[in-house]
C-alpha positions as CSV (number, residue, x, y, z in Angstrom):
1,X,55.8,-21.9,148.6
2,X,55.4,-25.3,147.1
3,X,55.3,-25.6,143.3
4,X,51.8,-25.4,141.7
5,X,50.7,-26.1,138.2
6,X,48.6,-23.4,136.5
7,X,46.7,-23.0,133.3
8,X,47.3,-19.6,131.8
9,X,44.5,-18.3,129.5
10,X,44.4,-15.1,127.5
11,X,43.1,-14.0,124.1
12,X,46.4,-15.2,122.7
13,X,45.9,-18.8,123.8
14,X,46.4,-21.2,126.7
15,X,49.6,-22.5,128.3
16,X,50.5,-24.7,131.2
17,X,53.1,-23.5,133.7
18,X,54.7,-24.4,137.0
19,X,55.3,-21.7,139.7
20,X,56.8,-21.6,143.1
21,X,55.8,-18.0,143.6
22,X,59.2,-16.5,142.7
23,X,59.7,-18.3,139.4
24,X,57.4,-19.4,136.6
25,X,58.5,-22.1,134.1
26,X,56.4,-22.9,131.0
27,X,56.0,-26.4,129.7
28,X,58.2,-25.4,126.7
29,X,61.1,-24.4,128.9
30,X,60.9,-20.6,129.2
31,X,61.6,-19.4,132.8
32,X,60.6,-16.0,134.3
33,X,61.8,-14.6,137.7
34,X,59.2,-12.6,139.6
35,X,59.7,-9.9,142.2
36,X,56.4,-9.0,143.9
37,X,55.5,-5.7,145.6
38,X,51.9,-4.9,146.6
39,X,50.1,-6.2,143.6
40,X,52.8,-5.1,141.1
41,X,55.5,-7.4,139.8
42,X,58.7,-7.0,137.9
43,X,59.1,-10.0,135.6
44,X,62.5,-10.9,134.2
45,X,62.9,-13.5,131.5
46,X,65.8,-15.9,132.3
47,X,67.4,-16.0,128.9
48,X,70.2,-14.3,127.1
49,X,68.5,-10.9,126.8
50,X,66.9,-10.9,130.3
51,X,64.0,-8.8,129.1
52,X,62.0,-7.1,131.9
53,X,58.3,-6.3,132.1
54,X,56.3,-4.5,134.7
55,X,52.9,-6.2,135.3
56,X,50.0,-5.9,137.7
57,X,48.3,-8.7,139.4
58,X,45.2,-9.5,141.5
59,X,44.2,-12.8,143.2
60,X,41.1,-14.5,144.5
61,X,41.4,-18.0,145.9
62,X,43.1,-20.2,143.3
63,X,42.9,-17.7,140.5
64,X,45.4,-15.0,139.6
65,X,44.9,-12.2,137.0
66,X,48.0,-10.6,135.5
67,X,47.7,-7.5,133.4
68,X,50.4,-6.7,130.9
69,X,50.2,-4.2,128.0
70,X,46.4,-4.2,127.9
71,X,46.2,-8.0,127.9
72,X,44.7,-10.0,130.8
73,X,46.2,-13.4,131.6
74,X,44.2,-15.6,133.9
75,X,46.0,-18.2,135.9
76,X,44.0,-21.0,137.5
77,X,45.2,-23.9,139.5
78,X,45.3,-26.8,137.1
79,X,42.6,-29.3,137.8
80,X,43.7,-33.0,137.9
81,X,41.2,-33.5,135.1
82,X,42.2,-31.1,132.2
83,X,38.7,-31.3,130.9
84,X,37.4,-29.4,134.0
85,X,39.7,-26.5,133.3
86,X,38.6,-26.4,129.6
87,X,34.9,-26.4,130.8
88,X,35.6,-23.3,133.0
89,X,37.0,-21.3,130.1
90,X,34.6,-18.6,128.8
91,X,33.1,-19.1,125.4
92,X,31.9,-16.4,123.1
93,X,33.4,-12.8,123.1
94,X,35.8,-11.1,125.5
95,X,34.9,-11.3,129.2
96,X,35.8,-9.5,132.4
97,X,38.8,-11.1,134.2
98,X,37.1,-10.4,137.5
99,X,34.0,-8.6,138.8
100,X,34.4,-5.1,137.4
101,X,32.5,-1.9,136.5
102,X,32.2,-0.8,132.9
103,X,33.5,2.7,132.6
104,X,33.6,3.1,128.8
105,X,32.2,1.3,125.8
106,X,34.2,2.3,122.7
107,X,32.3,0.3,120.0
108,X,28.8,-0.2,118.8
109,X,27.1,-3.0,116.8
110,X,28.3,-2.9,113.2
111,X,31.8,-1.4,113.9
112,X,34.7,-3.2,112.3
113,X,37.6,-3.8,114.7
114,X,41.1,-5.1,114.4
115,X,42.9,-7.5,116.8
116,X,44.0,-5.5,119.8
117,X,41.5,-2.6,119.5
118,X,40.1,-1.5,122.8
119,X,36.5,-2.5,122.8
120,X,35.7,-1.2,126.3
121,X,37.3,-0.2,129.6
122,X,36.6,-1.8,133.0
123,X,37.6,-0.7,136.5
124,X,38.4,-3.2,139.2
125,X,40.5,-2.8,142.3
126,X,41.2,0.9,141.4
127,X,42.7,-0.2,138.1
128,X,41.5,0.5,134.6
129,X,41.4,-2.7,132.5
130,X,41.1,-2.3,128.7
131,X,39.3,-5.2,127.1
132,X,40.8,-5.7,123.6
133,X,39.5,-7.5,120.6
134,X,41.1,-11.0,120.4
135,X,40.8,-10.9,116.6
136,X,39.6,-8.7,113.8
137,X,35.9,-8.8,113.0
138,X,32.6,-7.0,113.2
139,X,30.8,-6.1,116.5
140,X,27.5,-7.9,116.4
141,X,26.3,-7.2,120.0
142,X,27.2,-5.5,123.2
143,X,26.0,-7.0,126.4
144,X,26.9,-4.2,128.9
145,X,26.8,-0.5,129.3
146,X,28.8,2.2,131.2
147,X,28.2,2.0,134.9
148,X,27.2,-1.6,134.9
149,X,28.8,-4.2,137.2
150,X,29.9,-7.2,135.1
151,X,31.0,-10.7,136.2
152,X,33.9,-12.9,134.9
153,X,33.0,-15.5,132.3
154,X,30.2,-13.5,130.8
155,X,30.6,-12.4,127.2
156,X,30.7,-8.5,127.0
157,X,30.9,-8.1,123.2
158,X,30.1,-10.5,120.4
159,X,32.4,-10.4,117.3
160,X,31.9,-12.2,114.0
């Protein structure tokens, strides 16, 4: 597989990486080896401790979603014009990483949450996907309910 440049977005931030399918290298020099098996991957960091993680992945066209410890990382092929990639990033509260069904809403308006709290749980591709608070704050609005199909890029919960 030829090398491709990706923009990785998550509640933790955004990074640019290069991947050939078996290896990912970040712009700041970290390298990860990837062994894929039917939507699941074992990721090994190529440094002194060689830490390993089990992650799950899904793909649609030029977008990949990787799920690790309740955090969703979205990888999109880097556009030649970086402003196009920034324009595609969702604004507002947490969003669904892909079309999914809401199976549980764990908060209500007025609730105080901490970074990492599970706000709601989605189901997609027979996987449960917890949607976590990217930062602490107060829930000001909920834009979905259990049983509803939600789309990526649409704010599910507003926090202030």
